[in-house]
C-alpha positions as CSV (number, residue, x, y, z in Angstrom):
1,X,173.1,159.7,170.3
2,X,173.1,156.4,172.2
3,X,172.5,153.0,170.7
4,X,168.9,152.8,172.2
5,X,168.0,156.0,170.3
6,X,169.5,154.7,167.1
7,X,167.5,151.4,167.5
8,X,164.3,153.4,167.9
9,X,165.0,155.5,164.9
10,X,165.7,152.4,162.9
11,X,162.4,150.8,163.8
12,X,160.5,154.0,163.0
13,X,162.3,154.2,159.6
14,X,161.3,150.6,158.8
15,X,157.7,151.3,159.8
16,X,157.7,154.4,157.5
17,X,159.2,152.4,154.7
18,X,156.5,149.7,155.1
19,X,153.7,152.3,155.1
20,X,155.1,153.9,151.9
21,X,155.2,150.5,150.2
22,X,151.6,149.8,151.2
23,X,150.5,153.2,149.9
24,X,152.3,152.7,146.6
25,X,150.7,149.3,146.3
26,X,147.2,150.7,146.9
27,X,147.8,153.6,144.5
28,X,149.0,151.1,141.8
29,X,146.0,148.9,142.3
30,X,143.7,151.9,142.1
31,X,145.4,153.1,139.0
32,X,145.2,149.6,137.4
33,X,141.5,149.3,138.2
34,X,140.9,152.8,136.8
35,X,142.8,151.9,133.7
36,X,140.9,148.7,133.2
37,X,137.6,150.6,133.7
38,X,138.6,153.2,131.1
39,X,139.8,150.6,128.7
40,X,136.9,148.2,129.2
41,X,135.6,146.8,125.9
42,X,132.1,146.1,127.2
43,X,129.3,147.3,129.4
44,X,126.3,145.5,131.1
45,X,122.7,146.3,130.4
46,X,119.7,144.1,131.5
47,X,121.9,141.3,132.5
48,X,123.7,141.2,129.1
49,X,127.4,142.0,128.5
50,X,127.5,144.1,125.4
51,X,130.6,144.5,123.3
52,X,131.3,148.2,122.8
53,X,132.8,147.6,119.4
54,X,129.8,145.7,118.2
55,X,127.4,148.2,119.8
56,X,129.2,151.2,118.2
57,X,129.2,149.5,114.8
58,X,125.4,149.0,115.0
59,X,124.8,152.5,116.1
60,X,127.0,154.0,113.4
61,X,125.2,152.0,110.7
62,X,121.9,153.1,112.2
63,X,122.5,156.8,112.1
64,X,124.1,156.6,108.7
65,X,120.9,154.9,107.3
66,X,118.6,157.4,109.0
67,X,120.6,160.4,108.1
68,X,121.7,161.6,111.6
69,X,125.0,163.4,111.7
70,X,125.1,163.8,115.5
71,X,124.1,161.6,118.4
72,X,124.8,161.8,122.1
73,X,123.9,158.6,124.1
74,X,124.1,157.4,127.7
75,X,123.2,154.0,129.1
76,X,122.3,153.6,132.8
77,X,122.6,150.4,134.8
78,X,122.1,150.1,138.6
79,X,121.5,153.8,138.7
80,X,125.0,154.6,137.2
81,X,126.0,155.8,133.8
82,X,127.8,152.7,132.6
83,X,128.3,153.8,129.0
84,X,128.2,157.1,127.1
85,X,129.4,158.0,123.7
86,X,128.9,160.5,120.8
87,X,128.5,159.5,117.2
88,X,128.4,161.1,113.8
89,X,130.6,163.3,111.5
90,X,128.9,166.6,112.3
91,X,131.2,169.6,112.5
92,X,130.4,171.5,115.6
93,X,130.2,175.3,116.1
94,X,133.9,175.4,117.1
95,X,134.9,174.0,113.6
96,X,135.9,170.6,115.1
97,X,134.0,167.3,114.8
98,X,131.5,166.7,117.6
99,X,132.9,165.2,120.7
100,X,131.7,164.3,124.2
101,X,131.4,167.9,125.2
102,X,129.3,169.0,122.2
103,X,125.9,170.1,123.4
104,X,122.5,169.4,121.8
105,X,119.2,171.1,122.3
106,X,117.5,169.1,125.1
107,X,114.0,170.4,123.9
108,X,111.3,169.2,126.3
109,X,113.7,167.1,128.3
110,X,114.5,170.5,129.8
111,X,111.2,170.2,131.7
112,X,112.6,167.5,134.0
113,X,114.9,170.0,135.8
114,X,111.8,171.8,137.0
115,X,110.0,168.5,137.8
116,X,112.9,167.6,140.1
117,X,113.0,171.0,141.9
118,X,109.2,171.0,142.5
119,X,109.2,167.5,144.0
120,X,112.2,168.6,146.2
121,X,110.2,171.6,147.4
122,X,107.3,169.4,148.2
123,X,109.6,167.3,150.4
124,X,110.8,170.6,152.0
125,X,107.2,171.7,152.7
126,X,107.6,174.8,150.5
127,X,105.0,173.9,147.9
128,X,101.7,171.9,147.8
129,X,101.0,170.1,144.6
130,X,97.2,170.5,145.1
131,X,97.1,174.1,146.1
132,X,95.8,176.4,143.3
133,X,98.6,178.1,141.5
134,X,97.1,181.6,141.6
135,X,97.4,181.5,145.4
136,X,101.2,181.5,144.9
137,X,101.3,183.8,141.9
138,X,98.6,185.4,139.8
139,X,98.9,184.8,136.1
140,X,97.4,188.0,134.4
141,X,97.2,186.4,131.0
142,X,94.9,183.6,132.3
143,X,92.6,185.8,134.5
144,X,90.2,186.2,131.6
145,X,89.2,182.5,132.2
146,X,87.8,181.8,135.7
147,X,88.8,178.2,135.4
148,X,92.4,179.1,135.8
149,X,91.9,179.4,139.6
150,X,91.4,175.6,139.6
151,X,94.8,174.9,138.2
152,X,97.3,173.2,140.6
153,X,101.0,172.4,140.3
154,X,100.1,168.7,140.0
155,X,98.0,169.5,136.9
156,X,100.9,171.4,135.4
157,X,103.3,168.5,136.0
158,X,100.9,166.0,134.5
159,X,99.9,168.2,131.5
160,X,96.2,168.2,132.6
161,X,95.8,171.9,133.4
162,X,94.1,172.5,130.0
163,X,96.5,175.4,129.2
164,X,97.4,175.3,125.5
165,X,101.0,174.3,124.6
166,X,102.1,177.7,123.4
167,X,100.0,180.9,123.0
168,X,100.8,181.2,119.3
169,X,99.2,177.8,118.6
170,X,95.7,179.2,118.4
171,X,94.7,182.8,119.1
172,X,98.1,184.6,119.2
173,X,96.6,187.4,121.2
174,X,95.2,185.2,124.0
175,X,96.6,182.5,126.2
176,X,93.8,179.9,126.3
177,X,92.6,177.1,128.5
178,X,91.4,174.4,126.1
179,X,89.7,172.0,128.6
180,X,88.5,171.9,132.1
181,X,91.6,171.8,134.4
182,X,92.3,168.2,135.6
183,X,90.0,166.6,133.1
184,X,92.3,165.4,130.3
185,X,95.8,165.4,128.8
186,X,96.7,168.7,127.1
187,X,100.4,169.0,126.6
188,X,101.5,172.5,127.8
189,X,104.8,174.3,127.6
190,X,103.1,177.4,128.9
191,X,102.1,175.6,132.0
192,X,105.8,174.9,132.8
193,X,106.6,178.5,132.2
194,X,104.0,179.4,134.8
195,X,105.1,176.8,137.3
196,X,108.8,178.0,137.0
197,X,107.6,181.5,137.9
198,X,105.7,180.2,140.9
199,X,108.9,178.5,142.1
200,X,110.8,181.8,141.6
201,X,108.2,183.5,143.8
202,X,108.5,180.8,146.5
203,X,112.3,180.8,146.6
204,X,113.0,184.4,145.7
205,X,115.5,183.1,143.1
206,X,115.5,183.1,139.4
207,X,115.0,179.8,137.5
208,X,118.7,179.9,136.5
209,X,119.7,180.4,140.1
210,X,117.6,177.6,141.6
211,X,118.4,175.0,138.9
212,X,122.1,175.8,139.1
213,X,122.1,175.6,142.9
214,X,120.0,172.4,143.2
215,X,121.2,170.4,140.1
216,X,123.9,171.7,137.9
217,X,126.5,172.8,140.5
218,X,126.1,169.8,142.9
219,X,126.4,167.4,140.0
220,X,129.2,169.4,138.3
221,X,127.4,169.3,135.0
222,X,130.0,171.2,133.1
223,X,128.3,170.7,129.7
224,X,124.8,171.8,130.6
225,X,123.5,175.3,129.8
226,X,120.1,176.7,130.6
227,X,120.5,179.5,128.0
228,X,123.0,181.1,125.7
229,X,125.2,183.8,127.3
230,X,126.8,186.7,125.5
231,X,130.4,187.3,126.3
232,X,129.7,190.2,128.7
233,X,127.6,187.8,130.8
234,X,130.4,185.4,131.8
235,X,134.0,185.5,133.0
236,X,135.4,184.0,129.7
237,X,134.2,187.0,127.7
238,X,132.9,184.9,124.8
239,X,129.5,183.5,123.9
240,X,128.6,180.3,125.7
241,X,128.1,177.5,124.9
242,X,130.8,177.5,122.2
243,X,130.7,173.8,121.3
244,X,127.2,173.1,120.0
245,X,125.8,171.3,117.0
246,X,123.3,172.6,114.4
247,X,120.1,170.8,113.6
248,X,118.9,169.2,110.4
249,X,115.7,168.3,108.7
250,X,115.0,164.8,107.2
251,X,116.6,165.9,103.9
252,X,119.9,166.7,105.6
253,X,119.4,170.4,105.2
254,X,120.6,172.6,108.1
255,X,117.8,174.4,110.0
256,X,118.3,177.9,111.4
257,X,120.0,177.6,114.8
258,X,117.8,178.7,117.7
259,X,119.8,180.4,120.5
260,X,117.7,181.3,123.5
261,X,119.4,184.2,125.4
262,X,116.9,183.8,128.2
263,X,115.9,180.7,130.1
264,X,112.9,178.7,128.8
265,X,112.1,176.1,131.5
266,X,109.9,174.1,129.0
267,X,112.5,173.6,126.3
268,X,115.6,175.8,126.4
269,X,118.5,173.7,127.9
270,X,121.5,172.5,125.9
271,X,123.3,169.5,127.2
272,X,125.0,166.1,126.6
273,X,123.7,162.6,127.2
274,X,126.5,162.0,129.8
275,X,125.4,165.1,131.8
276,X,121.7,164.2,131.5
277,X,122.3,160.6,132.5
278,X,124.0,161.8,135.7
279,X,121.0,164.0,136.3
280,X,118.6,161.1,135.9
281,X,120.5,158.9,138.3
282,X,120.5,161.9,140.8
283,X,116.7,162.3,140.3
284,X,115.9,158.7,141.1
285,X,118.3,158.3,144.0
286,X,116.3,158.1,147.2
287,X,119.0,160.0,149.0
288,X,118.0,163.0,147.0
289,X,114.3,162.5,146.5
290,X,112.8,160.2,149.2
291,X,110.8,157.2,148.3
292,X,107.5,158.8,149.2
293,X,108.2,161.5,146.6
294,X,109.1,159.1,143.9
295,X,106.0,157.0,144.7
296,X,103.8,160.1,144.4
297,X,105.5,161.0,141.2
298,X,104.6,157.7,139.5
299,X,101.0,157.6,140.5
300,X,98.6,157.7,137.5
301,X,97.0,161.1,137.0
302,X,95.7,161.3,133.4
303,X,95.2,158.8,130.6
304,X,97.0,159.5,127.3
305,X,95.1,157.1,125.1
306,X,96.4,153.7,125.9
307,X,94.6,153.1,129.2
308,X,96.0,153.7,132.6
309,X,97.0,150.1,133.0
310,X,99.5,150.5,130.2
311,X,100.6,154.2,129.8
312,X,99.6,157.3,131.6
313,X,100.9,160.7,132.7
314,X,102.2,161.0,136.3
315,X,103.4,164.1,138.1
316,X,106.2,164.8,135.6
317,X,106.8,161.7,133.5
318,X,104.9,159.5,131.1
319,X,104.8,156.2,132.9
320,X,104.9,152.8,131.1
321,X,103.6,149.8,133.0
322,X,104.4,146.2,132.1
323,X,105.0,143.0,134.0
324,X,105.6,144.9,137.3
325,X,108.0,147.3,135.7
326,X,107.4,151.1,135.9
327,X,109.3,153.0,133.2
328,X,109.5,156.8,133.3
329,X,109.8,158.3,129.8
330,X,109.7,161.6,128.1
331,X,110.5,163.1,124.6
332,X,111.8,166.3,123.2
333,X,111.1,168.0,119.8
334,X,112.8,171.1,118.7
335,X,113.2,172.1,115.1
336,X,116.1,169.9,113.9
337,X,116.5,168.1,117.2
338,X,115.0,165.1,118.8
339,X,115.6,163.5,122.2
340,X,114.2,160.6,124.3
341,X,114.6,159.1,127.8
342,X,113.5,155.9,129.4
343,X,114.2,154.9,133.0
344,X,113.0,151.8,134.9
345,X,112.4,152.9,138.5
346,X,112.4,149.4,140.1
347,X,115.3,148.1,137.9
348,X,117.3,151.4,138.0
349,X,118.1,151.0,134.3
350,X,117.6,153.3,131.4
351,X,118.9,155.3,128.5
352,X,118.8,158.8,127.1
353,X,119.9,160.2,123.8
354,X,120.0,163.5,121.9
355,X,120.1,163.8,118.1
356,X,120.4,166.7,115.7
357,X,117.9,165.5,113.1
358,X,114.1,165.6,112.7
359,X,114.3,161.8,112.1
360,X,116.1,161.3,115.4
361,X,113.3,159.5,117.3
362,X,113.2,156.8,114.6
363,X,116.2,155.0,116.2
364,X,114.5,154.7,119.6
365,X,113.2,151.1,119.1
366,X,116.6,149.8,117.8
367,X,118.6,151.5,120.5
368,X,116.3,150.0,123.1
369,X,116.8,146.5,121.6
370,X,120.6,147.0,121.6
371,X,120.7,148.1,125.3
372,X,118.0,148.0,128.0
373,X,115.6,145.9,125.9
374,X,112.5,147.3,127.7
375,X,109.1,146.0,126.7
376,X,108.0,149.2,124.9
377,X,107.3,148.1,121.3
378,X,103.6,148.9,121.7
379,X,104.6,152.6,121.7
380,X,105.6,152.3,118.1
381,X,102.8,150.0,116.8
382,X,100.4,152.8,115.9
383,X,103.0,155.4,115.1
384,X,102.6,157.1,111.7
385,X,106.4,157.2,111.1
386,X,107.9,153.8,111.1
387,X,111.0,153.0,113.3
388,X,114.3,152.0,111.9
389,X,114.8,149.9,109.8
390,X,112.0,150.7,107.3
391,X,111.5,151.0,103.6
392,X,110.6,154.7,104.0
393,X,113.9,155.4,105.6
394,X,115.8,153.6,102.9
395,X,113.9,155.7,100.3
396,X,114.7,158.9,102.1
397,X,118.4,157.9,102.2
398,X,118.2,157.4,98.4
399,X,116.8,160.9,97.9
400,X,119.4,162.5,100.2
401,X,122.1,160.9,98.2
402,X,120.7,161.4,94.6
403,X,118.5,164.5,95.0
404,X,116.5,163.0,92.2
405,X,112.8,162.1,92.1
406,X,113.1,159.7,89.2
407,X,115.8,157.7,90.9
408,X,113.7,157.7,94.1
409,X,110.7,156.3,92.1
410,X,112.9,153.6,90.5
411,X,114.1,152.5,94.0
412,X,110.4,152.6,95.1
413,X,109.4,150.2,92.3
414,X,112.2,147.8,93.4
415,X,110.9,147.7,97.0
416,X,107.3,147.4,95.8
417,X,108.2,144.4,93.7
418,X,109.5,142.6,96.7
419,X,106.4,143.3,98.8
420,X,108.5,145.5,101.1
421,X,105.9,148.3,101.4
422,X,103.5,148.7,104.4
423,X,100.4,150.8,104.5
424,X,102.4,153.6,106.1
425,X,105.5,153.7,103.7
426,X,104.1,155.9,101.0
427,X,102.0,158.0,103.3
428,X,105.1,158.8,105.3
429,X,107.0,159.8,102.2
430,X,104.1,161.7,100.9
431,X,103.8,163.8,104.1
432,X,107.5,164.4,104.2
433,X,107.7,165.6,100.6
434,X,104.5,167.6,100.5
435,X,106.2,171.0,100.6
436,X,109.4,170.1,98.8
437,X,108.0,167.9,96.0
438,X,104.1,168.4,96.0
439,X,103.5,166.6,92.7
440,X,105.5,163.6,94.1
441,X,103.3,163.6,97.2
442,X,100.1,163.5,95.2
443,X,101.4,160.5,93.2
444,X,102.5,158.7,96.4
445,X,99.1,159.1,98.1
446,X,97.3,158.0,95.0
447,X,99.5,155.0,94.6
448,X,98.9,154.1,98.2
449,X,95.1,154.2,97.6
450,X,95.6,151.5,94.9
451,X,97.8,149.4,97.2
452,X,95.9,149.8,100.5
453,X,92.4,151.1,99.6
454,X,91.0,150.5,103.1
455,X,93.7,152.6,104.9
456,X,92.1,156.0,105.6
457,X,95.2,158.1,106.0
458,X,96.1,158.7,102.4
459,X,92.6,160.0,101.7
460,X,93.0,162.6,104.5
461,X,96.5,163.7,103.4
462,X,95.5,163.9,99.8
463,X,92.4,166.0,100.8
464,X,94.7,168.3,102.7
465,X,96.8,169.0,99.6
466,X,93.7,169.8,97.5
467,X,92.4,172.0,100.3
468,X,95.7,174.0,100.3
469,X,95.4,174.3,96.5
470,X,91.8,175.5,96.9
471,X,90.4,172.6,95.0
472,X,87.5,172.3,97.4
473,X,85.5,169.7,95.4
474,X,88.4,167.1,95.3
475,X,89.3,168.0,98.9
476,X,85.7,167.4,100.0
477,X,85.4,164.1,98.3
478,X,88.6,162.7,99.8
479,X,87.7,164.0,103.3
480,X,84.4,162.2,103.0
481,X,86.2,158.9,102.1
482,X,88.6,159.4,104.9
483,X,85.7,159.9,107.3
484,X,84.0,156.8,106.0
485,X,87.1,154.7,106.7
486,X,87.3,156.2,110.3
487,X,90.3,158.6,109.8
488,X,91.5,159.7,113.2
489,X,94.8,161.5,112.8
490,X,93.0,164.8,113.3
491,X,89.4,166.1,113.5
492,X,88.3,166.5,109.8
493,X,84.7,167.5,110.5
494,X,85.7,171.2,110.3
495,X,87.6,170.6,107.1
496,X,84.5,168.9,105.6
497,X,82.2,171.8,106.7
498,X,84.7,174.4,105.3
499,X,84.9,172.6,101.9
500,X,81.1,172.3,101.7
501,X,80.7,176.0,102.4
502,X,83.3,177.0,99.8
503,X,81.6,174.7,97.2
504,X,78.2,176.2,97.9
505,X,79.6,179.7,97.4
């Protein structure tokens, strides 16, 4: 080998050595940035840098006071999940404490998977939101009502089809249409079941297949399940999911676990907030759903009682309007589980959470204040159940701890002496205890009549207890008083007529 060749090899070796140094440096920088990201002690939401330690402390205090043993939470900023965590001391189904892979019942937040797929199919030209559903697929259980031929996918997405929520809600033998299609808001799980079948017909794929193909697999949502699977249905040979939490009522009592071994597009998914947060960012990314689809999705379709300039139902989400902001929202209620999502479309900011307790939604207002700080307080102003913190929640905590009515009443007197009761406090407790401690409920409603005689709600609740006990005279008198004070929690005219008829006989 001559000197020229040696020189060339030396130069090449130096170049290779330099390249290696550069690559090592880049790798080190990348690793450092990743480590810093993983070890970050704060996250940003709505322009505020939020200390994770302080945030976690507040959330843990919150769920302890409300009685929630499991919470999965994700915060979204700039259309990215910037924070997610799990909270509580619940022991999951695998006999370990809950962790970031423990799945919760998504309840009605399940519906958003179908909402996304349908809007994607509109973009692909495979479905028309305003074409009658029966032209895609006949629904034999609705053929008894000619109005069903007016029902469109848009009406299903906006819960204005008129189809009842579930067929067992009214006449169990008949699936009913309760109002003229397109006329008003009637929440309907059955409608989503029908729409899911229509999509199956269009794609020639099962619900599980098309949601997996279009959402779960592309996003690698490893902790999202559309149904429970027996061991023989999967490669692992064991029931899936294995890591799930049970649900609880407001007294901290475990409710029977619901395992759906078939897909239920209206309410059957199990997931984590981290997975669902990824799905939300995917949903509102214009690379996945073009702007024209999102613009159509947020258009007002039906009023839900606040006026369309404030809150309405669009083609999939409840839409909240304030100061130029458009916030998509939805809620989930399964027995023992509660969930909420809020996402600002222009700000690309939001949060989603899942809890394993019937009181779960009562932390919504506080979680919002701690994070996104959306202007949504009006949603809770007329709510019967008061958001955390509240005297009613403090009294519930006392009862969960002591399991003693007398001690609860002593605590109640302390709060009453400080003027800490609202018109809702005793009514809320009375309703919660009506089956567990009926005598206590009667006392609470009567006490509230003395404290807030012009509030109609306690009269209606008290009348209901007497109606259940077949004391028709007392029920009738209290229903009349509730009507006089413009009671509006439900239509009591039928109750009044029924009591009057029973008294006459």
